[in-house]
C-alpha positions as CSV (number, residue, x, y, z in Angstrom):
1,X,87.5,-8.3,20.2
2,X,84.1,-8.4,21.9
3,X,80.8,-7.8,20.1
4,X,80.5,-4.4,21.8
5,X,84.0,-3.4,20.5
6,X,83.1,-4.5,17.0
7,X,79.8,-2.6,16.8
8,X,80.3,0.9,15.4
9,X,79.2,3.5,18.0
10,X,76.5,5.0,15.8
11,X,74.8,1.6,15.5
12,X,75.1,1.0,19.2
13,X,73.2,4.3,19.6
14,X,70.5,3.1,17.3
15,X,71.5,5.1,14.2
16,X,71.7,3.5,10.8
17,X,74.6,3.8,8.4
18,X,72.5,6.1,6.1
19,X,71.5,8.2,9.1
20,X,75.2,8.6,10.0
21,X,75.8,9.7,6.4
22,X,73.1,12.4,6.7
23,X,74.7,13.6,9.9
24,X,78.1,13.9,8.3
25,X,76.5,15.8,5.4
26,X,74.7,18.2,7.8
27,X,77.9,18.9,9.9
28,X,80.3,18.8,7.0
29,X,82.5,16.5,9.1
30,X,82.5,13.4,11.3
31,X,80.4,13.9,14.5
32,X,82.0,13.3,17.8
33,X,80.6,11.1,20.6
34,X,78.5,13.8,22.1
35,X,77.0,14.9,18.8
36,X,76.2,11.4,17.8
37,X,74.4,10.9,21.1
38,X,72.4,14.0,20.6
39,X,71.4,13.0,17.1
40,X,70.6,9.4,18.2
41,X,68.0,10.5,20.8
42,X,66.5,13.2,18.7
43,X,66.3,11.0,15.6
44,X,64.9,8.1,17.5
45,X,61.4,6.8,16.6
46,X,59.9,8.2,19.8
47,X,61.3,11.8,19.3
48,X,61.3,12.2,15.5
49,X,58.2,10.2,14.5
50,X,60.3,9.3,11.4
51,X,58.0,6.4,10.5
52,X,54.7,8.2,11.1
53,X,55.1,11.9,10.2
54,X,54.3,11.3,6.6
55,X,50.9,9.8,7.6
56,X,50.1,12.2,10.5
57,X,50.0,15.1,8.0
58,X,46.7,13.8,6.7
59,X,44.9,14.6,10.0
60,X,42.8,17.8,10.2
61,X,44.4,20.1,12.8
62,X,42.6,23.4,12.6
63,X,39.1,24.6,13.6
64,X,37.1,26.9,15.7
65,X,38.7,27.6,19.0
66,X,42.1,26.0,18.3
67,X,44.8,28.1,19.9
68,X,47.6,25.6,19.7
69,X,47.7,22.5,17.5
70,X,50.1,19.6,17.1
71,X,53.8,20.3,17.5
72,X,53.8,21.9,20.9
73,X,53.8,20.2,24.3
74,X,50.0,20.2,24.4
75,X,47.1,21.2,22.3
76,X,45.1,24.2,23.6
77,X,41.5,25.1,23.0
78,X,39.6,28.4,23.8
79,X,36.6,27.3,25.8
80,X,35.2,30.7,26.5
81,X,35.0,33.1,29.5
82,X,38.7,33.9,28.8
83,X,39.7,30.3,29.7
84,X,41.7,27.9,27.6
85,X,42.0,24.1,28.1
86,X,45.3,22.4,27.4
87,X,45.2,18.6,26.7
88,X,47.7,16.0,25.9
89,X,48.0,12.2,25.8
90,X,51.3,10.3,25.9
91,X,52.5,6.7,26.2
92,X,55.0,5.1,28.6
93,X,54.5,1.6,27.4
94,X,58.0,0.1,27.2
95,X,59.4,1.6,30.5
96,X,56.3,0.2,32.2
97,X,57.0,-3.3,31.2
98,X,60.6,-3.1,32.5
99,X,59.8,-1.3,35.7
100,X,56.0,-1.0,36.1
101,X,55.9,1.3,39.1
102,X,58.4,3.9,37.9
103,X,57.5,3.6,34.3
104,X,53.9,4.5,35.0
105,X,54.7,7.1,37.6
106,X,57.1,9.0,35.4
107,X,54.6,8.7,32.6
108,X,52.2,10.6,34.8
109,X,54.9,13.1,35.7
110,X,55.8,13.7,32.1
111,X,52.3,14.4,30.9
112,X,51.8,16.8,33.8
113,X,54.8,18.8,32.7
114,X,53.5,18.9,29.1
115,X,50.4,20.7,30.5
116,X,51.9,23.3,32.8
117,X,54.6,24.0,30.3
118,X,51.8,25.7,28.3
119,X,50.9,27.8,31.3
120,X,48.0,25.6,32.4
121,X,47.4,24.2,35.8
122,X,46.8,20.4,35.5
123,X,43.3,19.5,36.8
124,X,42.8,15.9,35.8
125,X,44.6,12.7,34.7
126,X,43.1,9.7,32.8
127,X,44.8,6.4,32.2
128,X,43.9,4.1,29.4
129,X,45.7,0.8,30.3
130,X,46.1,-2.5,28.6
131,X,47.7,-5.6,30.0
132,X,48.1,-9.3,29.3
133,X,45.4,-11.8,30.5
134,X,44.5,-12.0,34.2
135,X,45.6,-15.6,34.4
136,X,49.2,-14.7,33.5
137,X,51.3,-13.9,36.7
138,X,53.7,-11.5,34.9
139,X,50.8,-9.6,33.5
140,X,49.2,-9.3,37.0
141,X,52.5,-8.1,38.4
142,X,52.8,-5.4,35.7
143,X,49.2,-4.3,36.2
144,X,49.7,-4.0,40.0
145,X,52.8,-2.0,39.6
146,X,51.4,0.3,36.9
147,X,48.3,1.1,38.9
148,X,50.3,1.7,42.0
149,X,52.7,3.9,40.1
150,X,50.0,6.1,38.7
151,X,48.3,6.2,42.1
152,X,51.5,7.0,44.0
153,X,52.5,9.8,41.7
154,X,49.1,11.4,40.9
155,X,47.9,11.3,44.5
156,X,51.2,12.8,45.8
157,X,51.4,15.6,43.3
158,X,47.8,16.5,43.9
159,X,46.2,16.0,40.6
160,X,43.1,13.7,40.4
161,X,43.0,10.6,38.2
162,X,39.4,10.8,37.1
163,X,39.0,7.9,34.7
164,X,40.3,5.8,31.9
165,X,40.1,2.2,30.7
166,X,41.5,-1.1,31.8
167,X,41.7,-3.9,29.2
168,X,43.2,-7.4,29.5
169,X,44.1,-9.3,26.4
170,X,46.7,-11.9,25.4
171,X,48.1,-9.6,22.7
172,X,49.5,-7.3,25.4
173,X,51.1,-10.1,27.4
174,X,54.7,-9.1,26.7
175,X,54.0,-5.4,25.9
176,X,51.5,-3.5,28.1
177,X,50.1,-0.2,27.0
178,X,50.3,2.6,29.6
179,X,48.8,5.7,28.0
180,X,48.2,8.8,30.2
181,X,46.1,11.9,29.4
182,X,46.2,15.2,31.2
183,X,43.9,18.2,31.1
184,X,44.7,21.6,32.4
185,X,43.1,25.1,32.3
186,X,44.7,28.5,32.0
187,X,43.7,32.1,31.4
188,X,44.1,32.7,27.7
189,X,46.7,35.5,28.3
190,X,49.0,33.1,30.2
191,X,49.6,30.8,27.2
192,X,53.3,30.5,26.5
193,X,55.2,28.5,23.9
194,X,58.5,26.6,23.7
195,X,60.5,29.4,22.0
196,X,63.9,30.9,22.8
197,X,64.0,34.5,21.5
198,X,66.0,37.6,22.3
199,X,69.8,37.5,21.9
200,X,71.4,37.4,25.3
201,X,68.4,36.0,27.1
202,X,69.2,33.2,29.5
203,X,68.2,29.5,29.6
204,X,67.5,28.6,33.3
205,X,67.3,24.9,34.3
206,X,64.6,24.4,37.0
207,X,64.0,21.5,39.2
208,X,65.8,18.3,40.0
209,X,69.5,17.6,39.6
210,X,70.5,15.4,36.6
211,X,71.5,11.8,37.2
212,X,72.2,8.7,35.1
213,X,68.6,7.4,35.5
214,X,66.8,7.6,32.2
215,X,69.8,8.0,29.9
216,X,68.4,7.2,26.5
217,X,65.1,6.6,28.4
218,X,61.9,6.5,26.3
219,X,63.9,7.5,23.1
220,X,65.6,4.1,23.3
221,X,62.9,1.9,24.9
222,X,60.2,3.1,22.5
223,X,62.3,2.6,19.4
224,X,62.9,-1.2,19.6
225,X,60.9,-4.3,20.4
226,X,61.1,-6.4,23.5
227,X,63.0,-9.7,23.7
228,X,64.5,-11.9,26.3
229,X,67.1,-9.3,27.1
230,X,64.7,-6.5,27.9
231,X,65.5,-6.7,31.6
232,X,68.9,-5.3,30.8
233,X,67.2,-2.0,29.8
234,X,66.1,-1.5,33.4
235,X,68.6,1.4,34.0
236,X,67.0,3.4,31.2
237,X,63.8,3.8,33.2
238,X,63.5,7.1,35.0
239,X,62.7,7.6,38.7
240,X,60.1,10.1,39.7
241,X,59.7,12.5,42.6
242,X,56.1,13.8,42.8
243,X,56.8,16.2,45.6
244,X,59.5,17.9,43.5
245,X,57.0,18.0,40.6
246,X,54.4,19.8,42.8
247,X,56.9,22.4,43.7
248,X,57.9,22.8,40.1
249,X,54.3,23.3,39.0
250,X,53.8,26.1,41.5
251,X,57.2,27.7,40.7
252,X,56.6,27.7,36.9
253,X,53.0,29.0,37.2
254,X,54.3,31.8,39.5
255,X,57.0,32.7,36.9
256,X,54.4,32.8,34.2
257,X,52.0,34.9,36.2
258,X,54.8,37.4,36.9
259,X,55.5,37.6,33.2
260,X,59.1,36.5,33.7
261,X,59.2,33.7,31.1
262,X,59.9,34.3,27.4
263,X,59.6,30.6,26.5
264,X,59.6,27.3,28.4
265,X,60.0,23.6,27.6
266,X,59.8,20.6,29.8
267,X,62.5,17.9,29.8
268,X,61.0,14.7,28.6
269,X,62.3,12.4,25.9
270,X,65.9,13.2,25.0
271,X,66.3,15.5,28.0
272,X,68.4,18.6,27.8
273,X,69.2,17.9,24.1
274,X,65.6,18.2,23.2
275,X,64.7,21.2,25.4
276,X,67.7,23.3,24.3
277,X,67.5,22.5,20.6
278,X,63.7,22.8,20.4
279,X,63.5,26.1,22.1
280,X,66.3,27.5,19.9
281,X,64.9,26.1,16.7
282,X,61.4,27.3,17.4
283,X,62.7,30.8,18.0
284,X,65.0,30.6,15.0
285,X,67.9,31.4,17.2
286,X,71.0,29.7,18.5
287,X,72.1,28.8,22.0
288,X,75.3,28.3,23.9
289,X,74.6,25.6,26.5
290,X,77.1,25.2,29.4
291,X,77.0,21.5,30.2
292,X,79.4,22.1,33.2
293,X,76.8,24.2,34.9
294,X,74.1,21.5,35.0
295,X,73.6,20.4,38.6
296,X,74.3,16.7,38.9
297,X,73.6,14.1,41.6
298,X,76.2,11.6,40.4
299,X,80.0,12.0,40.1
300,X,81.9,11.5,36.9
301,X,79.0,12.1,34.4
302,X,80.2,12.5,30.8
303,X,78.7,15.4,28.8
304,X,76.8,13.0,26.6
305,X,75.2,11.5,29.7
306,X,74.2,14.9,31.0
307,X,72.7,16.0,27.6
308,X,70.7,12.8,27.1
309,X,69.6,11.9,30.6
310,X,65.9,11.9,31.1
311,X,65.9,12.5,34.8
312,X,62.5,13.7,35.9
313,X,61.0,17.0,37.3
314,X,63.1,19.4,35.2
315,X,62.1,22.4,33.0
316,X,64.1,24.8,30.8
317,X,62.9,28.4,31.0
318,X,64.1,31.3,28.8
319,X,64.2,34.5,30.8
320,X,65.7,38.0,30.4
321,X,68.9,39.0,32.2
322,X,66.9,41.8,33.9
323,X,64.4,39.3,35.3
324,X,66.9,36.8,36.5
325,X,67.0,37.9,40.1
326,X,63.2,37.8,40.4
327,X,63.2,34.3,38.8
328,X,65.7,33.1,41.4
329,X,63.7,34.7,44.2
330,X,60.5,33.0,43.2
331,X,62.2,29.6,42.7
332,X,63.8,29.9,46.1
333,X,60.3,30.6,47.6
334,X,59.1,27.3,46.2
335,X,62.4,25.5,47.1
336,X,63.1,24.8,43.4
337,X,66.7,24.7,42.2
338,X,67.4,27.2,39.4
339,X,70.6,27.4,37.4
340,X,71.6,29.4,34.4
341,X,72.8,26.9,31.8
342,X,72.5,28.7,28.5
343,X,72.4,31.9,26.5
344,X,70.4,32.7,23.4
345,X,72.7,33.6,20.5
346,X,72.4,35.3,17.1
347,X,72.0,32.9,14.1
348,X,75.1,32.6,12.0
349,X,74.4,33.0,8.3
350,X,70.8,32.5,9.0
351,X,71.4,29.3,11.0
352,X,70.8,29.0,14.7
353,X,73.5,26.8,16.2
354,X,73.4,24.8,19.4
355,X,76.8,24.8,20.9
356,X,77.5,22.6,23.9
357,X,80.3,24.3,25.9
358,X,82.4,23.5,29.0
359,X,81.9,27.0,30.5
360,X,80.6,29.9,28.5
361,X,84.2,30.9,27.7
362,X,85.5,27.3,27.6
363,X,85.9,24.5,25.1
364,X,83.2,23.8,22.5
365,X,82.2,20.2,23.0
366,X,79.5,20.0,20.3
367,X,78.3,22.4,17.5
368,X,75.3,21.5,15.5
369,X,72.5,23.4,13.7
370,X,69.7,23.5,16.3
371,X,67.0,22.8,13.7
372,X,68.9,19.8,12.3
373,X,68.0,17.8,15.4
374,X,64.3,18.3,14.5
375,X,63.7,19.4,10.9
376,X,66.4,17.2,9.3
377,X,65.3,14.0,11.1
378,X,64.8,11.1,8.7
379,X,61.3,10.8,7.2
380,X,60.6,7.2,6.1
381,X,57.7,6.1,3.9
382,X,58.0,2.5,5.0
383,X,56.5,-0.3,2.9
384,X,52.9,-1.0,3.6
385,X,51.0,-4.3,2.9
386,X,47.6,-5.5,3.8
387,X,47.4,-8.9,5.4
388,X,47.5,-11.6,2.7
389,X,44.5,-13.4,4.3
390,X,42.4,-10.3,4.7
391,X,39.6,-11.3,2.4
392,X,39.5,-14.8,3.9
393,X,39.3,-13.5,7.4
394,X,36.5,-11.0,6.5
395,X,34.4,-13.9,5.1
396,X,34.7,-15.9,8.4
397,X,31.8,-14.5,10.3
398,X,31.8,-15.3,14.0
399,X,29.0,-17.5,15.4
400,X,26.6,-16.3,18.0
401,X,27.2,-17.4,21.6
402,X,25.4,-20.7,22.4
403,X,25.4,-20.0,26.1
404,X,24.6,-16.2,26.5
405,X,24.5,-16.3,30.3
406,X,28.0,-17.8,30.5
407,X,29.3,-15.4,27.9
408,X,27.9,-12.4,29.8
409,X,29.4,-13.6,33.1
410,X,32.8,-14.0,31.4
411,X,32.7,-10.4,30.0
412,X,31.7,-8.3,33.0
413,X,34.2,-6.8,35.4
414,X,34.3,-3.6,37.3
415,X,37.3,-1.5,36.1
416,X,36.4,1.2,38.6
417,X,38.2,-0.9,41.2
418,X,41.4,0.2,39.5
419,X,40.3,3.8,39.8
420,X,39.5,3.3,43.4
421,X,43.3,3.2,44.0
422,X,43.3,6.9,42.9
423,X,42.0,10.0,44.5
424,X,39.6,11.3,41.8
425,X,38.1,14.1,44.0
426,X,41.1,16.3,44.4
427,X,40.2,20.0,43.7
428,X,36.5,19.0,44.2
429,X,35.9,19.6,40.5
430,X,34.8,16.0,39.6
431,X,31.1,15.8,38.9
432,X,31.2,12.5,37.0
433,X,34.2,10.3,37.7
434,X,35.3,6.7,37.1
435,X,32.6,4.4,35.9
436,X,30.5,6.9,34.0
437,X,30.1,7.3,30.3
438,X,32.6,10.2,30.3
439,X,34.3,12.3,32.9
440,X,32.7,15.7,33.8
441,X,34.5,18.4,35.6
442,X,33.3,21.8,36.8
443,X,34.9,24.6,34.7
444,X,36.3,27.1,37.2
445,X,38.2,30.2,36.2
446,X,41.9,29.3,36.7
447,X,42.7,32.7,38.1
448,X,39.7,33.5,40.4
449,X,38.5,30.0,41.1
450,X,35.0,31.1,40.3
451,X,32.5,28.6,38.9
452,X,31.4,29.4,35.4
453,X,28.3,27.2,35.5
454,X,29.7,25.1,32.7
455,X,31.7,21.9,32.5
456,X,34.5,20.2,30.7
457,X,34.0,16.5,29.7
458,X,36.7,14.1,28.6
459,X,36.7,10.5,27.5
460,X,39.4,8.0,26.3
461,X,38.4,5.0,24.1
462,X,40.2,2.3,22.2
463,X,39.2,-1.0,20.7
464,X,42.0,-3.3,19.5
465,X,39.4,-5.9,18.4
466,X,37.7,-3.6,16.0
467,X,41.1,-2.3,14.7
468,X,42.5,-5.8,14.3
469,X,39.6,-6.7,12.0
470,X,39.7,-3.4,10.1
471,X,42.0,-0.6,11.4
472,X,40.4,2.1,9.3
473,X,36.8,1.4,10.1
474,X,37.7,0.4,13.7
475,X,39.3,3.8,14.3
476,X,36.3,5.6,13.0
477,X,34.1,3.5,15.2
478,X,36.3,4.3,18.2
479,X,36.0,8.0,17.6
480,X,32.2,7.6,17.1
481,X,32.0,5.8,20.5
482,X,33.9,8.7,22.2
483,X,31.5,11.3,20.7
484,X,28.5,9.3,21.9
485,X,30.1,8.9,25.4
486,X,30.3,12.7,25.6
487,X,26.6,13.1,24.5
488,X,25.6,10.7,27.4
489,X,26.9,13.4,29.9
490,X,25.4,16.3,27.9
491,X,28.7,17.5,26.3
492,X,29.4,18.6,22.8
493,X,32.8,17.5,21.5
494,X,35.4,20.2,20.5
495,X,38.8,18.5,20.0
496,X,40.6,15.2,19.6
497,X,43.9,13.9,20.8
498,X,45.3,10.5,20.0
499,X,47.8,7.9,21.2
500,X,48.6,5.6,18.3
501,X,49.9,2.3,19.7
502,X,51.2,-0.1,17.0
503,X,53.8,-2.8,16.5
504,X,57.1,-2.9,14.6
505,X,57.0,-0.3,11.8
506,X,59.6,-2.3,9.9
507,X,56.8,-4.9,9.3
508,X,54.8,-3.8,6.2
509,X,51.5,-5.1,7.7
510,X,52.0,-2.8,10.8
511,X,52.6,0.2,8.6
512,X,49.5,-0.6,6.7
513,X,47.6,-0.8,10.0
514,X,49.0,2.6,11.0
515,X,48.2,4.3,7.7
516,X,44.7,2.9,7.7
517,X,44.0,4.0,11.2
518,X,45.2,7.5,10.5
519,X,42.9,7.7,7.5
520,X,40.0,6.3,9.6
521,X,40.7,9.0,12.2
522,X,40.8,11.7,9.6
523,X,37.6,10.5,8.1
524,X,35.9,10.4,11.4
525,X,37.1,13.9,12.4
526,X,35.8,15.1,9.1
527,X,32.4,13.6,9.7
528,X,32.1,15.1,13.2
529,X,33.8,18.4,12.5
530,X,36.6,17.9,15.0
531,X,40.3,19.0,14.9
532,X,43.2,16.8,16.1
533,X,45.2,19.1,18.3
534,X,47.9,16.7,19.5
535,X,48.9,13.2,19.9
536,X,51.6,10.6,20.3
537,X,52.8,7.6,18.3
538,X,54.1,4.6,20.1
539,X,55.7,2.0,17.8
540,X,57.7,-1.2,18.3
541,X,55.1,-2.5,20.6
542,X,56.0,-6.2,20.0
543,X,57.4,-9.0,22.1
544,X,59.3,-12.0,20.9
545,X,58.5,-11.1,17.3
546,X,54.7,-10.8,17.9
547,X,53.1,-7.4,17.4
548,X,50.2,-6.1,19.5
549,X,46.9,-5.6,17.8
550,X,46.6,-2.1,16.4
551,X,45.4,0.1,19.3
552,X,44.7,3.7,18.5
553,X,43.4,5.3,21.8
554,X,41.2,8.4,21.2
555,X,40.8,11.2,23.7
556,X,38.0,13.7,23.1
557,X,37.4,17.0,24.9
558,X,33.9,18.3,25.2
559,X,32.1,21.2,26.8
560,X,28.9,21.1,28.9
561,X,27.3,24.4,28.2
562,X,25.1,24.4,31.3
563,X,26.1,22.3,34.3
564,X,23.5,22.9,37.0
565,X,23.3,19.3,38.2
566,X,25.0,15.9,37.8
567,X,24.2,14.3,34.5
568,X,22.5,10.9,34.4
569,X,25.0,8.2,35.0
570,X,25.3,4.4,34.4
571,X,22.5,3.4,36.8
572,X,18.9,2.4,36.8
573,X,16.3,2.6,39.5
574,X,13.4,0.4,40.4
575,X,10.5,0.9,38.0
576,X,12.6,2.6,35.2
577,X,11.5,1.8,31.7
578,X,14.5,0.7,29.5
579,X,14.6,2.3,26.1
580,X,17.0,1.3,23.4
581,X,17.9,4.5,21.4
582,X,19.4,4.1,17.9
583,X,18.1,0.6,17.1
584,X,14.6,-0.8,16.9
585,X,15.9,-4.4,17.0
586,X,14.0,-5.1,13.8
587,X,16.9,-5.5,11.4
588,X,18.7,-8.5,10.1
589,X,21.0,-10.6,12.3
590,X,24.0,-8.3,13.1
591,X,27.6,-9.0,12.7
592,X,29.6,-10.1,15.7
593,X,32.9,-9.2,14.1
594,X,35.3,-7.5,16.5
595,X,33.0,-8.0,19.4
596,X,34.2,-9.0,22.9
597,X,31.9,-12.1,22.7
598,X,33.5,-13.3,19.4
599,X,37.1,-12.7,20.8
600,X,36.2,-14.7,23.9
601,X,35.3,-17.6,21.6
602,X,38.4,-17.2,19.5
603,X,36.5,-15.9,16.5
604,X,38.6,-13.1,15.1
605,X,37.2,-12.8,11.6
606,X,34.2,-11.2,9.9
607,X,33.4,-7.7,8.7
608,X,32.7,-4.8,11.1
609,X,29.3,-3.1,11.0
610,X,29.5,0.0,8.9
611,X,29.3,3.5,10.5
612,X,26.5,5.7,9.2
613,X,28.0,9.0,10.3
614,X,24.9,11.2,9.7
615,X,22.7,8.7,11.6
616,X,25.2,8.5,14.4
617,X,25.2,12.3,14.6
618,X,21.4,12.3,14.9
619,X,21.7,9.9,17.9
620,X,24.4,12.0,19.4
621,X,22.4,15.2,19.1
622,X,19.2,13.5,20.5
623,X,21.0,12.0,23.5
624,X,22.7,15.3,24.3
625,X,19.3,17.1,24.2
626,X,17.6,14.5,26.3
627,X,20.3,14.8,28.9
628,X,20.2,18.6,28.9
629,X,16.4,18.5,29.2
630,X,16.7,16.1,32.2
631,X,14.5,13.4,30.5
632,X,16.7,10.5,31.5
633,X,17.3,8.9,34.9
634,X,20.2,6.8,33.7
635,X,22.0,6.2,30.4
636,X,24.7,4.0,29.0
637,X,26.2,3.7,25.6
638,X,26.3,0.3,24.0
639,X,29.9,-0.5,23.2
640,X,32.3,-3.3,24.4
641,X,30.2,-6.4,25.2
642,X,27.2,-5.1,23.3
643,X,23.7,-4.7,24.6
644,X,24.3,-7.5,27.2
645,X,27.1,-5.7,29.0
646,X,25.4,-2.3,28.8
647,X,22.2,-3.7,30.4
648,X,24.2,-5.6,33.0
649,X,26.2,-2.5,34.1
650,X,23.1,-0.5,34.5
651,X,21.7,-3.2,36.7
652,X,24.7,-3.8,38.9
653,X,25.5,-0.1,39.4
654,X,21.9,0.6,40.2
655,X,21.5,-2.5,42.4
656,X,18.2,-3.3,40.7
657,X,17.3,-6.3,38.5
658,X,16.3,-6.2,34.9
659,X,13.6,-7.8,32.7
660,X,14.1,-7.5,29.0
661,X,11.8,-9.4,26.7
662,X,12.4,-8.1,23.1
663,X,15.9,-9.1,22.0
664,X,15.6,-11.4,18.9
665,X,18.7,-13.4,19.4
666,X,22.1,-13.7,21.2
667,X,23.7,-12.1,18.2
668,X,21.6,-9.0,18.8
669,X,22.6,-9.2,22.5
670,X,26.3,-9.2,22.0
671,X,26.9,-7.4,18.7
672,X,28.7,-4.1,19.0
673,X,26.8,-2.0,16.5
674,X,27.6,1.8,16.7
675,X,25.2,4.6,17.6
676,X,23.1,3.0,20.4
677,X,22.4,3.8,24.0
678,X,20.2,2.3,26.7
679,X,18.2,4.9,28.5
680,X,16.6,4.4,31.9
681,X,13.5,6.5,31.8
682,X,10.8,7.2,34.4
683,X,7.4,5.8,33.4
684,X,6.0,9.4,33.0
685,X,8.7,10.4,30.5
686,X,8.7,7.4,28.1
687,X,6.2,9.0,25.6
688,X,8.2,12.2,25.6
689,X,11.5,10.3,24.9
690,X,10.0,8.2,22.1
691,X,8.4,11.3,20.5
692,X,11.7,13.2,20.7
693,X,13.4,10.2,19.0
694,X,10.8,10.0,16.2
695,X,11.1,13.8,15.6
696,X,14.9,13.4,15.3
697,X,14.6,10.5,12.9
698,X,16.2,8.1,15.4
699,X,14.8,4.6,16.0
700,X,13.9,3.8,19.6
701,X,12.1,1.0,21.3
702,X,11.1,0.0,24.8
703,X,12.9,-3.2,25.6
704,X,12.2,-3.8,29.3
705,X,12.0,-2.6,32.9
706,X,14.2,-2.3,35.9
707,X,13.1,-4.2,39.0
708,X,13.3,-7.4,41.0
709,X,16.4,-9.4,42.0
710,X,17.2,-11.2,38.7
711,X,18.7,-10.2,35.4
712,X,16.7,-11.8,32.5
713,X,16.7,-11.3,28.8
714,X,14.4,-13.1,26.4
715,X,12.8,-12.7,23.0
716,X,11.1,-14.5,20.2
717,X,13.6,-17.4,20.5
718,X,12.9,-17.8,24.2
719,X,15.1,-17.1,27.2
720,X,18.6,-15.9,26.5
721,X,20.0,-14.9,29.9
722,X,18.7,-15.7,33.4
723,X,21.0,-15.0,36.3
724,X,20.5,-13.7,39.8
725,X,21.5,-10.1,40.4
726,X,23.6,-11.1,43.3
727,X,25.7,-13.5,41.2
728,X,26.0,-11.0,38.4
729,X,27.1,-8.3,40.8
730,X,29.5,-10.5,42.6
731,X,31.2,-11.5,39.4
732,X,31.4,-7.9,38.2
733,X,32.6,-6.6,41.5
734,X,35.1,-9.2,42.6
735,X,37.0,-10.3,39.4
736,X,39.7,-7.6,39.5
737,X,40.2,-7.4,43.3
738,X,40.6,-11.2,43.5
739,X,43.1,-11.2,40.6
740,X,45.1,-8.2,41.6
741,X,45.9,-8.6,45.3
742,X,42.5,-8.5,47.0
743,X,42.3,-4.8,46.6
744,X,45.8,-4.0,47.9
745,X,47.9,-3.2,44.8
746,X,51.6,-3.4,45.5
747,X,54.2,-2.0,43.1
């Protein structure tokens, strides 16, 4: 007998013995193979959040303007003028390691469907990415494929990729993070939810035929760690078709505009099983689902394969029988395949049942309570334990760099080279794109296309170094950075989405990290008055028994109330006066804990600087008002790399040297203290800026000027950094293109 023959089928499908017992109790009998397959994908970590739901309940999810919060395909905010904004962030980490191009491409495709499922037209993508070190060939191959996949899909489907992050660190060497955010807009009245209501209404499958690609897909890949056999999982990675997705977008929005859709659900994780059960359960109804009617592109597919396939570019729409002919006509217009595959049924004894049938009058192949696939999924309060050496690590304060010039040159690289592979000007809405403090888009009415004179701003931020040192405070600091990024483009934040990337939840230290990060996000949202309207949890991010550093990625949506010109960007001009806002550089030696400079030196201990939320909010309000009043010619928040990298990026993007003469030490230069920005100010506006800061109770100090062809920083201790602008610019500009194929990314 082989090992495969000896393994019980439920275990082979990823279900535990106790989970099988629960299924037997729910059904009152032993499940068959199809039913087991359906429960296995729906009760997977990726689909059920069985290790994280107990913690996510602590996040604030309501607030002014919230139309849809967590639990639907995307969160939706009312942004005024009869317009709503739909936003979602998801992960496609594990598939992108196995097959980088298709893993990333289908990640983009899936997040697009989450948005137009709500009735919104997708208007922008962002891609927070994390890979292993640049000197690792496999990591470079993964990075090239991921960037090419996002580019190939987003550019082809016609949605701009407008920003994101690109981080390289050894902790991601065997487990990259590919997070994708999508933003869309819709007229408020077009909002539709994933509900099946009305006995006799029909479930219509729209889009691509179903194949064996993606069977078990993300629900399997995201529910286990990687090992040497991970290449064997390659068949579970889906294959995307962006041109089919484009037709599907237009067909679905046409159906919604015509009022033909009762409810709609995209087919992502768990495929048809998820879409059918979720729409039925949300509507408190049942559904008969005819598996034989599903169009297939491969012969001999078993019912369990059809129901769990994650083939891409598919939607399930609930429509009335009376509207079916018009549904078919509109789908034919857009050359989108449409097939009736289900009927909404009356609950039996108050229970809506999902029956998988071979023809509506044929054999019943599976019969389960629809809600059991969702509501009855396991909920685990897994053991949590702080690291045993936590106090010891906190006491090990990192030393300041002894060669600040070399440290700076090691830290600078232009991540917008990655974004140059994408078209970020599709729709011509992008006011501030890749490389700025945050993305700014014109807010146009989704029906008329008219410009409202306002803007939407989005940013994504994560910092694994901060969160490795202290996941609770690190997450609060990450959110604070996002809020300040929005202020730098004149936007006020209105909502948060999150992608929580962590290691193996069966490790108590990982669950402690997750719990702490959730509490940190909840505390931060409370401080800044922000609701969490959606998110994603990606667990089992480990390779060969080593977990990634905790990496919560925070996306924040903001509104620019008056967008009459482009906000100041990360740039300085000759003669600008450089003002540090939020810090007078007169305090004690700052902590370098969690800083990029400390990580570079291998120092991973110490205690993070505390976040003074009221003081941070004062800086945020001041910067936003300075931007709105057009007082600044350039601005950059101080974050990764500290003051050194912020100053360097202003210089290289502006093409003008820098002379700073008031930085006390290299620790002040590289510390990543919260709540600081560098403002490039015209000489005639300096007094006004300093007065505004004093009136707001915010410290501010002139630290230098822009000009010349060198980048120099000095202080009481003498010269700290002295490098030619050409050398600094060349290092910043060329590092990624030279590492990743000389600017020609190949998947």
